[in-house]
A tleap script that builds the chain and sets N, CA, C and O, in Angstrom:
source leaprc.protein.ff14SB
mol = sequence {
  NMET LYS ARG LYS ASP THR GLY ILE GLN TYR
  LYS SER ASN ASN ALA GLY GLY PHE ASP LEU
  ASP ILE ARG ILE ILE LYS ASP SER ALA GLY
  ARG ILE VAL SER GLY LEU THR ILE GLY GLU
  THR LEU GLU GLN ASN MET ALA CYS ILE LEU
  VAL ALA GLU PRO GLY ASP PHE LYS GLU ASN
  LEU SER LEU GLY VAL GLY MET ARG SER ALA
  LEU LEU ASP GLU ASP LEU LEU PRO TYR ARG
  HIE LYS ILE LYS GLU GLN PHE ALA MET ASP
  GLY LEU ASN VAL ILE ASN LEU ASP LEU TYR
  ASN LEU LEU ASN PHE SER ILE ASP ALA GLU
  TYR GLU CGLU
}
set mol.1.N position { -17.289 -3.620 -10.610 }
set mol.1.CA position { -15.821 -2.950 -10.392 }
set mol.1.C position { -15.059 -4.170 -10.402 }
set mol.1.O position { -15.457 -5.326 -10.258 }
set mol.2.N position { -13.607 -3.611 -10.644 }
set mol.2.CA position { -12.409 -4.944 -10.633 }
set mol.2.C position { -12.158 -4.599 -8.905 }
set mol.2.O position { -12.246 -3.478 -8.404 }
set mol.3.N position { -11.847 -5.803 -8.218 }
set mol.3.CA position { -11.533 -5.792 -6.736 }
set mol.3.C position { -10.323 -5.690 -6.655 }
set mol.3.O position { -9.582 -6.353 -7.381 }
set mol.4.N position { -9.617 -4.341 -5.227 }
set mol.4.CA position { -8.669 -4.074 -5.369 }
set mol.4.C position { -7.972 -4.845 -4.221 }
set mol.4.O position { -6.828 -4.502 -3.920 }
set mol.5.N position { -8.532 -5.794 -3.600 }
set mol.5.CA position { -8.021 -6.283 -2.569 }
set mol.5.C position { -7.303 -7.751 -2.790 }
set mol.5.O position { -7.130 -8.529 -1.852 }
set mol.6.N position { -6.912 -8.029 -4.126 }
set mol.6.CA position { -6.566 -9.259 -4.678 }
set mol.6.C position { -5.555 -9.014 -6.049 }
set mol.6.O position { -5.975 -8.840 -7.193 }
set mol.7.N position { -4.475 -9.040 -5.734 }
set mol.7.CA position { -3.606 -8.824 -6.890 }
set mol.7.C position { -2.187 -9.750 -6.562 }
set mol.7.O position { -1.904 -10.688 -5.817 }
set mol.8.N position { -1.297 -8.692 -7.835 }
set mol.8.CA position { -0.073 -9.159 -7.604 }
set mol.8.C position { 0.788 -9.160 -6.004 }
set mol.8.O position { 0.100 -8.501 -5.224 }
set mol.9.N position { 1.692 -9.542 -5.511 }
set mol.9.CA position { 2.120 -9.532 -4.003 }
set mol.9.C position { 3.859 -8.894 -4.088 }
set mol.9.O position { 4.726 -9.190 -4.910 }
set mol.10.N position { 3.903 -8.335 -3.401 }
set mol.10.CA position { 5.276 -7.415 -3.016 }
set mol.10.C position { 5.822 -8.211 -2.036 }
set mol.10.O position { 5.203 -8.819 -1.163 }
set mol.11.N position { 6.993 -8.181 -2.215 }
set mol.11.CA position { 8.033 -8.647 -0.668 }
set mol.11.C position { 8.913 -7.310 -0.441 }
set mol.11.O position { 8.996 -6.508 -1.372 }
set mol.12.N position { 9.483 -7.093 0.620 }
set mol.12.CA position { 10.266 -5.986 1.134 }
set mol.12.C position { 11.591 -6.700 0.853 }
set mol.12.O position { 11.975 -7.850 1.067 }
set mol.13.N position { 12.454 -5.056 0.012 }
set mol.13.CA position { 13.510 -5.777 -0.386 }
set mol.13.C position { 14.659 -4.727 1.126 }
set mol.13.O position { 14.258 -3.998 2.034 }
set mol.14.N position { 16.157 -5.171 0.720 }
set mol.14.CA position { 16.995 -4.736 1.712 }
set mol.14.C position { 17.079 -3.300 1.588 }
set mol.14.O position { 17.865 -2.796 2.390 }
set mol.15.N position { 16.613 -2.667 0.973 }
set mol.15.CA position { 16.918 -1.353 0.562 }
set mol.15.C position { 15.719 -0.568 1.090 }
set mol.15.O position { 15.775 0.653 0.949 }
set mol.16.N position { 14.819 -1.008 1.582 }
set mol.16.CA position { 13.402 -0.581 2.302 }
set mol.16.C position { 12.440 -0.475 1.459 }
set mol.16.O position { 11.570 0.263 1.919 }
set mol.17.N position { 12.157 -0.922 0.302 }
set mol.17.CA position { 11.701 -0.646 -0.951 }
set mol.17.C position { 10.772 -1.940 -1.423 }
set mol.17.O position { 10.941 -2.925 -0.704 }
set mol.18.N position { 10.128 -2.054 -2.154 }
set mol.18.CA position { 9.423 -3.458 -2.329 }
set mol.18.C position { 9.874 -4.033 -3.843 }
set mol.18.O position { 10.259 -3.299 -4.753 }
set mol.19.N position { 9.760 -5.361 -3.919 }
set mol.19.CA position { 9.896 -6.032 -4.868 }
set mol.19.C position { 8.943 -6.705 -5.478 }
set mol.19.O position { 7.994 -6.805 -4.699 }
set mol.20.N position { 8.679 -7.328 -6.709 }
set mol.20.CA position { 7.655 -8.010 -7.213 }
set mol.20.C position { 7.989 -9.582 -6.302 }
set mol.20.O position { 9.139 -10.023 -6.329 }
set mol.21.N position { 7.142 -10.162 -5.707 }
set mol.21.CA position { 7.093 -11.634 -5.209 }
set mol.21.C position { 7.249 -12.583 -5.973 }
set mol.21.O position { 6.315 -13.376 -6.094 }
set mol.22.N position { 8.514 -12.790 -6.740 }
set mol.22.CA position { 8.518 -14.002 -7.912 }
set mol.22.C position { 9.037 -15.281 -7.549 }
set mol.22.O position { 10.195 -15.478 -7.182 }
set mol.23.N position { 8.061 -16.222 -7.674 }
set mol.23.CA position { 8.100 -17.609 -7.288 }
set mol.23.C position { 8.400 -18.565 -9.091 }
set mol.23.O position { 7.491 -18.237 -9.853 }
set mol.24.N position { 9.007 -19.163 -9.499 }
set mol.24.CA position { 9.187 -19.559 -10.817 }
set mol.24.C position { 8.785 -20.859 -10.646 }
set mol.24.O position { 9.587 -21.553 -10.020 }
set mol.25.N position { 7.407 -21.590 -11.156 }
set mol.25.CA position { 7.365 -22.597 -11.440 }
set mol.25.C position { 7.218 -23.225 -12.674 }
set mol.25.O position { 6.515 -22.627 -13.488 }
set mol.26.N position { 7.960 -24.819 -13.178 }
set mol.26.CA position { 8.057 -24.724 -14.280 }
set mol.26.C position { 7.523 -26.091 -14.561 }
set mol.26.O position { 7.714 -26.900 -13.653 }
set mol.27.N position { 6.831 -26.570 -15.728 }
set mol.27.CA position { 6.521 -27.670 -16.255 }
set mol.27.C position { 7.350 -28.763 -16.342 }
set mol.27.O position { 8.578 -28.678 -16.303 }
set mol.28.N position { 6.681 -29.867 -16.469 }
set mol.28.CA position { 8.067 -31.625 -16.683 }
set mol.28.C position { 9.104 -31.144 -17.908 }
set mol.28.O position { 10.254 -31.572 -18.016 }
set mol.29.N position { 8.435 -30.099 -18.880 }
set mol.29.CA position { 9.316 -29.780 -20.123 }
set mol.29.C position { 10.408 -28.485 -19.748 }
set mol.29.O position { 11.256 -28.116 -20.560 }
set mol.30.N position { 10.280 -28.005 -18.696 }
set mol.30.CA position { 10.925 -26.748 -18.522 }
set mol.30.C position { 10.569 -25.267 -18.227 }
set mol.30.O position { 10.924 -24.352 -17.483 }
set mol.31.N position { 9.463 -25.589 -19.446 }
set mol.31.CA position { 8.495 -23.730 -19.464 }
set mol.31.C position { 8.146 -23.575 -18.570 }
set mol.31.O position { 7.515 -24.495 -18.050 }
set mol.32.N position { 8.319 -22.437 -17.904 }
set mol.32.CA position { 7.709 -21.132 -16.800 }
set mol.32.C position { 5.896 -21.358 -17.353 }
set mol.32.O position { 5.271 -21.135 -18.390 }
set mol.33.N position { 5.660 -21.776 -16.336 }
set mol.33.CA position { 4.199 -21.876 -16.406 }
set mol.33.C position { 3.141 -20.805 -15.205 }
set mol.33.O position { 1.952 -20.496 -15.295 }
set mol.34.N position { 3.964 -20.530 -14.355 }
set mol.34.CA position { 3.644 -19.342 -13.210 }
set mol.34.C position { 4.882 -18.970 -12.803 }
set mol.34.O position { 5.895 -19.659 -12.680 }
set mol.35.N position { 4.661 -17.529 -12.555 }
set mol.35.CA position { 5.762 -16.572 -11.452 }
set mol.35.C position { 5.304 -15.799 -10.499 }
set mol.35.O position { 5.529 -15.821 -9.289 }
set mol.36.N position { 4.651 -15.122 -11.127 }
set mol.36.CA position { 3.830 -13.537 -10.048 }
set mol.36.C position { 2.972 -14.328 -9.034 }
set mol.36.O position { 2.080 -15.044 -9.488 }
set mol.37.N position { 3.212 -14.243 -7.391 }
set mol.37.CA position { 2.159 -14.420 -6.554 }
set mol.37.C position { 1.010 -13.866 -6.421 }
set mol.37.O position { 1.037 -12.689 -6.064 }
set mol.38.N position { -0.116 -14.399 -6.617 }
set mol.38.CA position { -1.344 -13.288 -6.280 }
set mol.38.C position { -1.768 -13.928 -5.035 }
set mol.38.O position { -1.787 -15.108 -4.686 }
set mol.39.N position { -2.173 -12.603 -4.334 }
set mol.39.CA position { -2.790 -12.744 -3.216 }
set mol.39.C position { -3.881 -11.823 -2.853 }
set mol.39.O position { -4.625 -11.200 -3.610 }
set mol.40.N position { -3.847 -11.846 -1.396 }
set mol.40.CA position { -4.338 -10.637 -0.578 }
set mol.40.C position { -3.358 -9.227 -0.703 }
set mol.40.O position { -2.203 -9.367 -0.301 }
set mol.41.N position { -3.732 -7.948 -1.208 }
set mol.41.CA position { -3.162 -6.870 -1.315 }
set mol.41.C position { -3.512 -5.704 -0.191 }
set mol.41.O position { -2.768 -4.826 0.246 }
set mol.42.N position { -4.471 -5.902 0.031 }
set mol.42.CA position { -5.029 -4.637 1.281 }
set mol.42.C position { -3.916 -3.703 1.794 }
set mol.42.O position { -3.788 -2.484 1.680 }
set mol.43.N position { -2.838 -5.010 2.634 }
set mol.43.CA position { -2.105 -4.172 3.614 }
set mol.43.C position { -0.913 -3.608 2.828 }
set mol.43.O position { -0.233 -2.619 3.102 }
set mol.44.N position { -0.814 -4.413 1.839 }
set mol.44.CA position { 0.392 -3.664 0.735 }
set mol.44.C position { -0.043 -2.429 0.367 }
set mol.44.O position { 0.520 -1.353 0.569 }
set mol.45.N position { -1.148 -2.655 -0.223 }
set mol.45.CA position { -2.018 -1.316 -0.705 }
set mol.45.C position { -1.947 0.130 -0.146 }
set mol.45.O position { -1.645 1.236 -0.592 }
set mol.46.N position { -2.470 -0.519 1.336 }
set mol.46.CA position { -2.011 1.121 2.237 }
set mol.46.C position { -0.670 1.139 2.745 }
set mol.46.O position { -0.276 2.262 3.062 }
set mol.47.N position { 0.208 0.107 2.921 }
set mol.47.CA position { 1.208 0.924 2.973 }
set mol.47.C position { 2.019 1.376 1.576 }
set mol.47.O position { 3.161 1.745 1.848 }
set mol.48.N position { 1.787 1.420 0.526 }
set mol.48.CA position { 2.379 1.696 -0.773 }
set mol.48.C position { 1.428 3.625 -0.532 }
set mol.48.O position { 2.137 4.599 -0.788 }
set mol.49.N position { 0.288 3.825 -0.177 }
set mol.49.CA position { -0.361 4.709 -0.519 }
set mol.49.C position { 0.232 5.664 0.730 }
set mol.49.O position { 0.346 6.880 0.572 }
set mol.50.N position { 0.556 5.074 1.840 }
set mol.50.CA position { 1.060 5.762 3.067 }
set mol.50.C position { 2.240 6.397 2.447 }
set mol.50.O position { 2.334 7.604 2.224 }
set mol.51.N position { 3.187 5.454 2.169 }
set mol.51.CA position { 4.730 5.914 1.893 }
set mol.51.C position { 5.017 6.446 0.835 }
set mol.51.O position { 6.187 6.814 0.727 }
set mol.52.N position { 3.780 6.764 -0.701 }
set mol.52.CA position { 4.175 7.063 -2.014 }
set mol.52.C position { 3.783 8.607 -1.444 }
set mol.52.O position { 3.023 8.741 -0.484 }
set mol.53.N position { 4.345 9.671 -2.097 }
set mol.53.CA position { 4.559 11.196 -2.073 }
set mol.53.C position { 3.506 11.480 -3.264 }
set mol.53.O position { 3.320 10.571 -4.073 }
set mol.54.N position { 2.906 12.528 -3.388 }
set mol.54.CA position { 2.137 12.902 -4.663 }
set mol.54.C position { 3.142 12.769 -5.477 }
set mol.54.O position { 4.325 12.902 -5.165 }
set mol.55.N position { 2.500 12.372 -7.078 }
set mol.55.CA position { 3.357 12.512 -8.256 }
set mol.55.C position { 3.858 10.946 -8.240 }
set mol.55.O position { 4.130 10.429 -9.324 }
set mol.56.N position { 3.964 10.300 -7.216 }
set mol.56.CA position { 4.302 9.001 -7.302 }
set mol.56.C position { 3.833 7.837 -8.480 }
set mol.56.O position { 4.598 7.133 -9.139 }
set mol.57.N position { 2.343 7.861 -8.533 }
set mol.57.CA position { 1.912 7.106 -9.134 }
set mol.57.C position { 0.989 7.666 -10.352 }
set mol.57.O position { 0.015 8.419 -10.331 }
set mol.58.N position { 1.752 6.930 -11.560 }
set mol.58.CA position { 1.452 7.767 -12.695 }
set mol.58.C position { 0.072 8.099 -13.143 }
set mol.58.O position { -0.209 9.184 -13.652 }
set mol.59.N position { -1.050 6.837 -12.876 }
set mol.59.CA position { -2.144 6.720 -13.113 }
set mol.59.C position { -2.969 7.758 -12.153 }
set mol.59.O position { -4.129 8.032 -12.461 }
set mol.60.N position { -2.272 8.425 -10.803 }
set mol.60.CA position { -3.196 9.233 -10.329 }
set mol.60.C position { -2.220 10.118 -9.542 }
set mol.60.O position { -2.119 10.056 -8.317 }
set mol.61.N position { -1.433 11.030 -10.403 }
set mol.61.CA position { -0.382 11.891 -9.664 }
set mol.61.C position { -0.663 12.098 -8.315 }
set mol.61.O position { 0.209 11.728 -7.530 }
set mol.62.N position { -1.982 12.755 -7.719 }
set mol.62.CA position { -2.513 13.587 -6.573 }
set mol.62.C position { -2.326 12.327 -5.095 }
set mol.62.O position { -2.110 12.618 -3.918 }
set mol.63.N position { -2.506 10.917 -5.708 }
set mol.63.CA position { -2.275 9.894 -4.697 }
set mol.63.C position { -0.970 9.990 -3.795 }
set mol.63.O position { 0.062 10.267 -4.405 }
set mol.64.N position { -0.913 9.869 -2.930 }
set mol.64.CA position { 0.090 9.919 -1.943 }
set mol.64.C position { 0.012 10.541 -0.603 }
set mol.64.O position { -0.294 11.732 -0.551 }
set mol.65.N position { 0.306 9.730 0.751 }
set mol.65.CA position { 0.240 10.630 2.102 }
set mol.65.C position { 1.518 11.287 2.365 }
set mol.65.O position { 1.683 12.324 3.007 }
set mol.66.N position { 2.805 10.238 1.537 }
set mol.66.CA position { 4.550 11.071 2.290 }
set mol.66.C position { 4.678 11.195 3.566 }
set mol.66.O position { 4.931 12.228 4.187 }
set mol.67.N position { 4.422 9.635 4.163 }
set mol.67.CA position { 4.823 9.742 5.568 }
set mol.67.C position { 6.310 10.105 5.927 }
set mol.67.O position { 6.615 10.489 7.056 }
set mol.68.N position { 6.831 10.023 5.340 }
set mol.68.CA position { 8.460 10.379 5.426 }
set mol.68.C position { 8.230 11.615 5.936 }
set mol.68.O position { 8.729 11.755 7.052 }
set mol.69.N position { 7.581 12.676 5.465 }
set mol.69.CA position { 7.510 13.920 6.190 }
set mol.69.C position { 7.119 13.989 7.610 }
set mol.69.O position { 7.873 14.536 8.415 }
set mol.70.N position { 6.126 13.536 7.933 }
set mol.70.CA position { 5.450 13.038 9.302 }
set mol.70.C position { 7.021 12.842 10.240 }
set mol.70.O position { 7.170 13.832 10.956 }
set mol.71.N position { 7.812 12.152 10.345 }
set mol.71.CA position { 9.065 11.675 10.992 }
set mol.71.C position { 9.745 13.811 11.585 }
set mol.71.O position { 10.424 14.155 12.553 }
set mol.72.N position { 9.198 14.560 10.590 }
set mol.72.CA position { 10.222 15.732 10.752 }
set mol.72.C position { 8.943 16.828 11.507 }
set mol.72.O position { 9.306 17.928 11.922 }
set mol.73.N position { 7.503 16.411 11.621 }
set mol.73.CA position { 6.491 17.112 12.337 }
set mol.73.C position { 6.193 16.462 13.376 }
set mol.73.O position { 6.468 15.275 13.549 }
set mol.74.N position { 5.478 17.339 14.327 }
set mol.74.CA position { 5.277 17.056 15.842 }
set mol.74.C position { 3.773 17.199 15.721 }
set mol.74.O position { 3.076 16.741 16.627 }
set mol.75.N position { 3.256 17.749 14.759 }
set mol.75.CA position { 1.588 17.694 15.134 }
set mol.75.C position { 1.205 16.449 13.659 }
set mol.75.O position { 1.626 16.421 12.503 }
set mol.76.N position { 0.416 15.722 14.280 }
set mol.76.CA position { -0.145 14.713 12.895 }
set mol.76.C position { -1.462 14.559 12.825 }
set mol.76.O position { -1.945 13.540 12.330 }
set mol.77.N position { -2.230 15.574 13.324 }
set mol.77.CA position { -3.408 15.567 12.729 }
set mol.77.C position { -3.432 15.641 11.372 }
set mol.77.O position { -4.139 14.866 10.726 }
set mol.78.N position { -2.527 16.747 10.678 }
set mol.78.CA position { -2.815 16.573 9.057 }
set mol.78.C position { -2.545 15.478 8.796 }
set mol.78.O position { -3.627 15.136 8.321 }
set mol.79.N position { -1.885 14.562 8.724 }
set mol.79.CA position { -1.689 13.569 8.369 }
set mol.79.C position { -2.520 12.455 8.328 }
set mol.79.O position { -2.467 11.602 7.442 }
set mol.80.N position { -3.678 12.445 9.748 }
set mol.80.CA position { -4.437 11.650 9.677 }
set mol.80.C position { -5.972 12.010 8.991 }
set mol.80.O position { -6.848 11.194 8.706 }
set mol.81.N position { -6.003 13.363 8.838 }
set mol.81.CA position { -6.848 13.636 7.679 }
set mol.81.C position { -6.455 13.361 6.378 }
set mol.81.O position { -7.298 13.142 5.508 }
set mol.82.N position { -5.029 13.346 6.108 }
set mol.82.CA position { -4.472 12.739 4.725 }
set mol.82.C position { -4.580 11.612 4.609 }
set mol.82.O position { -4.835 11.352 3.434 }
set mol.83.N position { -4.510 10.567 5.346 }
set mol.83.CA position { -4.832 9.082 5.181 }
set mol.83.C position { -5.833 8.901 4.791 }
set mol.83.O position { -6.008 8.310 3.726 }
set mol.84.N position { -6.908 9.402 5.610 }
set mol.84.CA position { -8.412 9.295 5.288 }
set mol.84.C position { -8.795 10.010 3.999 }
set mol.84.O position { -9.659 9.481 3.298 }
set mol.85.N position { -8.342 10.950 3.685 }
set mol.85.CA position { -8.408 11.550 2.192 }
set mol.85.C position { -8.033 10.760 1.174 }
set mol.85.O position { -8.797 10.402 0.278 }
set mol.86.N position { -6.606 10.391 1.281 }
set mol.86.CA position { -6.237 9.616 0.450 }
set mol.86.C position { -6.218 8.239 0.179 }
set mol.86.O position { -5.843 7.763 -0.893 }
set mol.87.N position { -6.626 7.589 1.156 }
set mol.87.CA position { -6.997 6.170 1.252 }
set mol.87.C position { -8.517 6.025 0.477 }
set mol.87.O position { -8.805 5.010 -0.158 }
set mol.88.N position { -9.453 7.195 0.622 }
set mol.88.CA position { -10.774 7.232 0.001 }
set mol.88.C position { -10.901 7.991 -1.506 }
set mol.88.O position { -12.005 8.232 -1.993 }
set mol.89.N position { -9.874 8.271 -2.056 }
set mol.89.CA position { -9.358 7.913 -3.414 }
set mol.89.C position { -9.365 7.149 -4.099 }
set mol.89.O position { -9.828 7.174 -5.239 }
set mol.90.N position { -8.513 5.734 -3.191 }
set mol.90.CA position { -8.125 4.753 -3.807 }
set mol.90.C position { -9.577 3.862 -3.624 }
set mol.90.O position { -9.565 2.753 -4.157 }
set mol.91.N position { -10.553 4.181 -3.065 }
set mol.91.CA position { -11.827 3.089 -2.642 }
set mol.91.C position { -11.791 2.675 -1.224 }
set mol.91.O position { -12.669 1.968 -0.730 }
set mol.92.N position { -10.649 3.173 -0.499 }
set mol.92.CA position { -10.527 2.274 1.051 }
set mol.92.C position { -11.718 3.274 1.745 }
set mol.92.O position { -12.234 4.253 1.206 }
set mol.93.N position { -12.013 2.711 3.166 }
set mol.93.CA position { -13.378 3.101 3.944 }
set mol.93.C position { -12.137 3.049 5.000 }
set mol.93.O position { -11.380 2.080 4.945 }
set mol.94.N position { -11.928 4.019 5.905 }
set mol.94.CA position { -10.961 3.636 6.913 }
set mol.94.C position { -12.101 3.631 8.228 }
set mol.94.O position { -12.725 4.664 8.469 }
set mol.95.N position { -12.297 2.477 8.986 }
set mol.95.CA position { -12.765 1.946 10.036 }
set mol.95.C position { -12.124 2.341 11.574 }
set mol.95.O position { -12.737 2.527 12.626 }
set mol.96.N position { -10.851 2.388 11.335 }
set mol.96.CA position { -10.337 2.859 12.629 }
set mol.96.C position { -8.734 3.749 12.413 }
set mol.96.O position { -7.901 2.972 11.946 }
set mol.97.N position { -8.452 4.457 12.532 }
set mol.97.CA position { -7.191 5.493 12.776 }
set mol.97.C position { -6.645 5.463 14.220 }
set mol.97.O position { -7.347 5.672 15.209 }
set mol.98.N position { -5.746 5.274 14.238 }
set mol.98.CA position { -5.113 5.857 15.564 }
set mol.98.C position { -3.613 5.848 15.210 }
set mol.98.O position { -2.876 4.868 15.101 }
set mol.99.N position { -3.327 7.133 15.058 }
set mol.99.CA position { -2.489 7.763 14.779 }
set mol.99.C position { -1.800 9.235 15.516 }
set mol.99.O position { -1.654 10.407 15.170 }
set mol.100.N position { -1.461 8.322 16.833 }
set mol.100.CA position { -1.231 9.586 17.502 }
set mol.100.C position { 0.779 9.397 18.217 }
set mol.100.O position { 1.188 10.152 19.100 }
set mol.101.N position { 1.574 8.419 17.661 }
set mol.101.CA position { 2.275 8.124 18.000 }
set mol.101.C position { 3.189 7.681 17.285 }
set mol.101.O position { 3.387 6.523 17.652 }
set mol.102.N position { 4.174 8.069 16.090 }
set mol.102.CA position { 4.548 7.186 15.290 }
set mol.102.C position { 5.323 6.003 15.384 }
set mol.102.O position { 5.956 5.495 14.458 }
set mol.103.N position { 5.247 5.619 16.468 }
set mol.103.CA position { 5.989 4.177 17.109 }
set mol.103.C position { 5.113 3.413 17.140 }
set mol.103.O position { 5.379 2.224 17.316 }
set mol.104.N position { 4.055 3.755 17.013 }
set mol.104.CA position { 3.133 2.491 17.242 }
set mol.104.C position { 1.596 3.180 17.072 }
set mol.104.O position { 0.998 3.920 17.853 }
set mol.105.N position { 1.179 2.643 15.722 }
set mol.105.CA position { -0.023 3.240 15.182 }
set mol.105.C position { -1.059 2.289 14.191 }
set mol.105.O position { -0.522 1.341 13.618 }
set mol.106.N position { -2.205 2.468 14.020 }
set mol.106.CA position { -2.663 1.277 13.812 }
set mol.106.C position { -3.432 1.900 12.820 }
set mol.106.O position { -3.627 3.096 13.043 }
set mol.107.N position { -4.074 1.324 11.494 }
set mol.107.CA position { -4.562 1.823 10.620 }
set mol.107.C position { -5.884 0.652 10.380 }
set mol.107.O position { -5.341 -0.346 9.905 }
set mol.108.N position { -7.278 0.419 10.515 }
set mol.108.CA position { -7.889 -0.079 9.855 }
set mol.108.C position { -8.594 -0.081 8.722 }
set mol.108.O position { -9.395 0.854 8.728 }
set mol.109.N position { -8.657 -0.906 7.484 }
set mol.109.CA position { -9.176 -0.100 6.362 }
set mol.109.C position { -9.982 -1.015 5.626 }
set mol.109.O position { -9.651 -2.168 5.902 }
set mol.110.N position { -11.253 -0.934 4.492 }
set mol.110.CA position { -11.483 -2.178 3.880 }
set mol.110.C position { -11.762 -1.647 2.564 }
set mol.110.O position { -11.909 -0.428 2.481 }
set mol.111.N position { -11.851 -2.289 1.620 }
set mol.111.CA position { -12.342 -1.676 0.183 }
set mol.111.C position { -14.069 -1.414 0.079 }
set mol.111.O position { -14.899 -2.098 0.676 }
set mol.112.N position { -14.324 -0.453 -0.672 }
set mol.112.CA position { -15.970 -0.441 -0.996 }
set mol.112.C position { -16.192 -1.444 -1.948 }
set mol.112.O position { -15.566 -1.607 -2.995 }
set mol.113.N position { -17.549 -2.404 -1.315 }
set mol.113.CA position { -18.267 -3.128 -2.199 }
set mol.113.C position { -18.493 -2.467 -3.523 }
set mol.113.O position { -19.137 -3.044 -4.399 }
savepdb mol mol.pdb
quit
């Protein structure tokens, strides 16, 4: 199975979204030999699933928690269930989920082996 916890890195942009982390490396002749940054993607994958609305991922139209909607909601219990469900769809096992306050929450998860 292909590992999902390593891949192309993102970086935050000024618009509140993500851009590819591109660092161009050239050889002595001036040719580009590398550009995309590769590294651990667990945290960014979790963030993408949290902010995505269903329909945002072309390869899986039902994937996405839509946490922006939680900002208008007082009951976070449905979001705790949705996070576990949506993470499982991507192969993530939720180890610990502390979502009782939107200003201070934590999620520990890992990909299935």
